[in-house]
C-alpha positions as CSV (number, residue, x, y, z in Angstrom):
1,X,136.1,138.9,87.4
2,X,137.9,142.2,86.7
3,X,140.0,143.6,89.6
4,X,142.4,146.5,89.2
5,X,145.9,146.2,90.5
6,X,147.5,149.2,92.2
7,X,149.1,150.3,95.5
8,X,148.0,153.3,97.6
9,X,151.3,155.2,97.8
10,X,152.1,158.3,99.8
11,X,152.1,160.2,96.5
12,X,148.5,159.2,95.9
13,X,147.4,159.9,99.4
14,X,149.0,163.3,99.4
15,X,147.3,164.4,96.1
16,X,143.9,163.0,97.0
17,X,144.2,165.0,100.2
18,X,144.9,168.2,98.1
19,X,142.0,167.3,95.8
20,X,139.5,166.9,98.7
21,X,140.7,170.1,100.4
22,X,140.3,172.1,97.1
23,X,136.9,170.5,96.6
24,X,135.7,171.7,100.0
25,X,137.0,175.2,99.5
26,X,135.5,175.6,96.0
27,X,132.1,174.1,97.0
28,X,131.9,176.2,100.2
29,X,133.6,179.5,99.3
30,X,131.6,182.3,100.8
31,X,131.8,184.4,97.7
32,X,131.3,183.0,94.2
33,X,130.7,184.7,90.9
34,X,127.2,185.3,89.7
35,X,128.7,184.7,86.3
36,X,129.5,181.1,87.3
37,X,128.3,179.9,83.9
38,X,131.2,182.0,82.4
39,X,133.7,179.9,84.3
40,X,131.9,176.7,83.2
41,X,131.9,177.8,79.5
42,X,135.6,178.6,79.8
43,X,136.1,175.0,81.1
44,X,134.1,173.6,78.2
45,X,136.3,175.4,75.7
46,X,139.5,174.2,77.4
47,X,138.1,170.6,77.5
48,X,137.1,170.7,73.8
49,X,140.3,172.3,72.6
50,X,142.9,170.4,74.7
51,X,141.0,167.1,74.5
52,X,141.3,167.2,70.7
53,X,144.6,169.0,70.3
54,X,146.2,166.2,72.4
55,X,145.4,163.9,69.4
56,X,146.5,166.2,66.6
57,X,143.7,168.7,66.1
58,X,145.3,171.9,64.6
59,X,142.8,174.5,65.8
60,X,144.1,176.9,68.4
61,X,142.3,177.8,71.6
62,X,140.7,180.9,70.2
63,X,139.5,179.1,67.1
64,X,138.1,176.3,69.3
65,X,136.3,178.9,71.4
66,X,134.6,180.2,68.3
67,X,133.6,176.7,67.2
68,X,132.1,176.0,70.6
69,X,130.2,179.3,70.4
70,X,128.8,178.2,67.0
71,X,130.8,180.7,65.0
72,X,132.5,180.0,61.6
73,X,136.2,179.4,61.5
74,X,138.6,178.5,58.7
75,X,140.2,175.1,59.3
76,X,140.2,171.4,58.4
77,X,136.6,170.1,58.4
78,X,137.6,167.2,60.7
79,X,139.2,169.5,63.2
80,X,136.1,171.6,63.4
81,X,133.9,168.6,63.7
82,X,136.0,167.1,66.5
83,X,135.6,170.2,68.6
84,X,131.9,170.4,67.9
85,X,131.6,166.7,68.9
86,X,133.6,167.1,72.1
87,X,131.4,170.0,73.1
88,X,128.4,167.8,72.5
89,X,130.0,165.0,74.6
90,X,130.5,167.4,77.5
91,X,126.9,168.6,77.3
92,X,125.7,165.0,77.2
93,X,127.7,164.2,80.4
94,X,126.3,167.2,82.1
95,X,122.8,166.2,81.2
96,X,123.4,162.8,82.8
97,X,124.5,164.3,86.1
98,X,122.6,167.6,86.3
99,X,119.1,166.8,85.3
100,X,117.2,170.1,85.9
101,X,114.0,168.0,86.6
102,X,115.8,166.0,89.3
103,X,116.1,167.1,92.9
104,X,119.2,164.9,93.4
105,X,122.2,166.8,94.6
106,X,125.4,164.9,93.6
107,X,127.5,166.9,96.0
108,X,125.8,165.3,98.9
109,X,124.4,162.1,97.3
110,X,127.1,160.8,94.9
111,X,126.3,157.7,92.9
112,X,128.7,156.3,90.3
113,X,127.3,154.0,87.7
114,X,128.2,153.3,84.1
115,X,126.5,151.3,81.4
116,X,127.5,150.0,78.1
117,X,124.8,152.1,76.5
118,X,126.4,155.3,78.0
119,X,129.8,154.4,76.6
120,X,128.3,153.8,73.1
121,X,126.4,157.1,73.3
122,X,129.5,159.0,74.2
123,X,131.3,157.4,71.3
124,X,128.5,158.3,69.0
125,X,128.7,161.9,70.0
126,X,132.5,161.8,69.8
127,X,132.7,160.4,66.2
128,X,129.6,161.9,64.6
129,X,130.3,162.9,61.0
130,X,133.9,161.6,61.4
131,X,133.5,157.8,61.1
132,X,131.3,155.9,58.7
133,X,127.8,155.4,60.2
134,X,128.3,151.7,60.9
135,X,131.4,152.5,63.0
136,X,129.7,155.1,65.2
137,X,128.5,154.1,68.6
138,X,129.6,150.4,68.1
139,X,132.4,148.3,69.3
140,X,135.2,147.5,66.8
141,X,135.1,144.2,64.9
142,X,138.7,144.3,63.7
143,X,142.1,144.3,65.3
144,X,143.8,147.7,65.7
145,X,147.4,148.6,66.8
146,X,148.9,151.8,68.1
147,X,152.1,152.8,66.3
148,X,154.8,155.3,67.3
149,X,154.2,158.3,65.1
150,X,158.0,158.8,64.6
151,X,159.3,155.3,64.1
152,X,156.2,153.5,62.9
153,X,156.8,150.7,65.4
154,X,153.9,149.1,67.1
155,X,153.8,150.5,70.6
156,X,150.6,148.9,71.8
157,X,148.4,146.0,70.7
158,X,144.9,146.2,72.3
159,X,142.9,143.0,73.0
160,X,141.4,141.1,70.1
161,X,138.1,142.5,68.8
162,X,136.2,139.4,69.8
163,X,137.1,140.0,73.5
164,X,135.9,143.6,73.6
165,X,132.2,143.0,74.6
166,X,133.2,140.6,77.3
167,X,136.0,142.9,78.7
168,X,133.6,145.8,78.8
169,X,130.8,143.8,80.5
170,X,133.3,142.6,83.1
171,X,134.7,146.1,83.7
172,X,131.2,147.7,84.0
173,X,130.2,145.0,86.5
174,X,133.2,145.9,88.7
175,X,132.3,149.7,88.5
176,X,128.7,149.1,89.5
177,X,129.3,146.5,92.2
178,X,132.6,147.3,93.9
179,X,132.4,151.0,93.7
180,X,131.9,151.8,97.3
181,X,135.3,150.4,98.2
182,X,137.2,152.8,96.0
183,X,137.6,156.6,96.1
184,X,135.8,158.3,93.2
185,X,139.1,159.9,92.0
186,X,140.8,156.5,91.8
187,X,137.7,155.1,90.0
188,X,138.0,157.9,87.5
189,X,141.6,157.2,86.8
190,X,141.0,153.4,86.5
191,X,138.2,154.0,84.1
192,X,140.3,156.2,81.9
193,X,143.1,153.7,81.8
194,X,140.9,150.6,81.2
195,X,139.0,152.2,78.3
196,X,142.3,153.2,76.7
197,X,143.7,149.7,77.2
198,X,140.6,147.8,75.9
199,X,140.4,150.2,73.0
200,X,136.8,149.2,72.3
201,X,136.4,151.4,69.3
202,X,138.0,151.8,65.9
203,X,138.7,155.5,66.6
204,X,138.1,158.0,69.4
205,X,139.2,155.8,72.3
206,X,141.3,158.5,74.0
207,X,138.5,161.1,73.9
208,X,135.9,158.5,75.1
209,X,138.2,157.4,77.9
210,X,138.7,161.0,79.2
211,X,135.0,161.7,78.8
212,X,134.1,158.7,80.9
213,X,136.7,159.6,83.5
214,X,135.1,163.1,83.7
215,X,131.6,161.5,84.0
216,X,132.8,159.3,86.9
217,X,134.2,162.4,88.7
218,X,130.9,164.2,88.2
219,X,128.9,161.3,89.4
220,X,131.1,160.8,92.4
221,X,130.5,164.4,93.7
222,X,133.7,165.8,92.2
223,X,132.2,168.0,89.5
224,X,133.7,171.0,91.5
225,X,131.2,173.4,89.9
226,X,132.4,172.1,86.5
227,X,135.2,174.6,86.4
228,X,138.1,172.3,85.6
229,X,139.6,170.6,82.5
230,X,141.8,167.5,83.0
231,X,142.5,167.7,79.2
232,X,144.4,170.9,79.6
233,X,146.9,169.3,82.0
234,X,147.4,166.3,79.7
235,X,147.9,168.4,76.6
236,X,150.5,170.5,78.5
237,X,152.3,167.4,79.6
238,X,151.6,165.1,76.6
239,X,154.8,163.0,76.9
240,X,154.2,162.4,80.7
241,X,150.6,161.5,79.9
242,X,151.4,158.8,77.4
243,X,154.4,157.6,79.4
244,X,152.1,157.2,82.5
245,X,149.5,155.3,80.5
246,X,152.2,153.0,79.1
247,X,153.7,152.4,82.5
248,X,150.9,150.0,83.3
249,X,152.0,147.6,80.6
250,X,155.6,147.9,81.6
251,X,154.7,147.0,85.2
252,X,152.6,143.9,84.4
253,X,149.3,145.6,84.8
254,X,150.1,147.5,88.0
255,X,148.3,150.9,87.7
256,X,150.2,152.6,90.5
257,X,152.4,155.0,88.4
258,X,149.4,155.9,86.2
259,X,147.2,156.7,89.2
260,X,150.0,158.8,90.7
261,X,150.1,160.8,87.5
262,X,146.4,161.0,87.3
263,X,145.7,162.3,90.9
264,X,148.6,164.8,90.7
265,X,147.2,166.2,87.5
266,X,143.8,166.6,89.0
267,X,145.3,168.1,92.2
268,X,147.2,170.7,90.1
269,X,144.1,171.7,88.1
270,X,141.8,172.0,91.1
271,X,144.4,173.9,93.1
272,X,144.5,176.4,90.2
273,X,140.7,176.7,90.3
274,X,140.8,177.0,94.1
275,X,143.2,179.9,93.9
276,X,140.9,181.7,91.4
277,X,138.0,181.2,93.8
278,X,140.0,182.3,96.8
279,X,140.8,185.6,95.0
280,X,137.0,186.2,95.0
281,X,136.5,185.2,98.6
282,X,137.2,187.0,101.9
283,X,138.7,185.3,104.9
284,X,137.2,182.8,107.3
285,X,135.8,185.6,109.4
286,X,133.6,186.7,106.6
287,X,132.3,183.2,106.1
288,X,131.5,182.9,109.8
289,X,129.8,186.3,109.7
290,X,127.6,185.1,106.8
291,X,126.7,181.9,108.7
292,X,128.2,179.7,106.0
293,X,125.9,180.8,103.2
294,X,127.2,181.7,99.8
295,X,126.8,185.1,98.2
296,X,126.7,185.4,94.4
297,X,128.5,188.5,93.2
298,X,128.4,190.6,90.0
299,X,131.6,191.2,88.1
300,X,131.7,194.8,89.4
301,X,131.3,193.7,93.0
302,X,134.2,191.2,92.6
303,X,136.3,194.1,91.3
304,X,135.3,196.3,94.2
305,X,136.3,193.7,96.7
306,X,139.6,192.9,95.1
307,X,140.5,196.6,95.0
308,X,139.4,197.1,98.6
309,X,141.5,194.1,99.7
310,X,144.5,195.3,97.7
311,X,144.5,199.0,98.7
312,X,142.6,198.6,102.0
313,X,139.6,200.7,101.0
314,X,137.7,202.2,98.0
315,X,136.4,205.8,97.6
316,X,134.0,207.6,95.3
317,X,136.9,209.3,93.5
318,X,138.2,206.0,92.4
319,X,135.0,204.9,90.6
320,X,135.8,206.6,87.2
321,X,139.1,204.9,87.0
322,X,137.9,201.5,88.1
323,X,134.7,201.6,86.1
324,X,134.9,203.9,83.1
325,X,131.5,204.5,81.3
326,X,129.6,203.3,84.4
327,X,127.5,205.8,86.4
328,X,128.3,206.7,90.0
329,X,124.8,205.7,91.0
330,X,125.3,202.2,89.6
331,X,128.5,201.7,91.5
332,X,126.8,203.1,94.7
333,X,124.1,200.5,94.3
334,X,126.7,197.7,94.1
335,X,128.3,199.1,97.3
336,X,125.0,199.3,99.1
337,X,124.4,195.7,98.3
338,X,127.8,194.7,99.6
339,X,127.2,196.7,102.8
340,X,123.8,195.1,103.3
341,X,125.3,191.7,103.0
342,X,128.0,192.4,105.5
343,X,130.9,192.4,103.1
344,X,131.9,196.1,103.3
345,X,131.7,198.8,106.0
346,X,131.3,202.5,105.2
347,X,133.4,204.9,107.2
348,X,132.4,208.6,106.9
349,X,129.3,210.2,105.4
350,X,130.6,212.5,102.6
351,X,132.0,211.8,99.2
352,X,135.3,211.3,100.9
353,X,133.9,208.3,102.8
354,X,135.9,205.1,102.6
355,X,134.5,201.6,102.0
356,X,136.5,198.9,103.7
357,X,136.2,195.1,104.1
358,X,134.3,194.3,107.3
359,X,136.5,192.4,109.7
């Protein structure tokens, strides 16, 4: 029976604490953008770009964004297809967790489960039009090795192909039966490592491993509005990423160093998202005034609040500079909405009136 080997270190506890704190702030921020989907679309682009660039894709971030948006770019056909496929994987994962016809709220009712069919479907999406049809969505039947790209030396030899179905079955059983004993973030890191270690497919193992880790985070209530991209952290620290994965083999199967790397990366990414959300949110007094509810803001309202917080107030004479080509009546409607919701307070009754954040 599969059982992961690792120690809960102070490093792991510290960063899981940061992750949980960021999660609470992001999920319960009093002010969040009405254009939330824009944040999510940005995360999808970063996931698709960095998740493929990490493994040699030559498209830059801007080109990947165009591909994700369905636009035409000039590049290697495989590079373009990889980004399209990664986008499809992300959309598939979201469909598993955020079924619009389901009333289930994973933020309050997390439930982690993985099946072999889910793994095979993710691989199918990952390698569509890249591998031969008989290699898509099926476990490998031949031995593969991982070589050092510079020296050509074999750096990792995965288990024999005949073992793959049994290893996957054993691992899936652990996920589905021992899951309540383990923090979702650690389960995600374990899933990512084990899929990379078993290397169940002829190609696409790294992308499938990262996708499954993301799925586990989402299922475990750590989708965090789907604003984050683990892939970006890995791509920016590629040497550390591969060193951390290889540390398990060097330590006789002990995953501690890998999990330390994994939780730190997630903590850094979520802290970045938290800071972005905090810039849109007022202080705790505002949240208490709103009774804990969330207010969805337009982009103009966010800009008004940021300016009022920076300068201390906003006046009519500032409108043209802040919002060129936008009528004064439109800005006044935005201000009235913020006043109505208890965000701003109007001081004075003429055009010289000042709008300040309500304390």
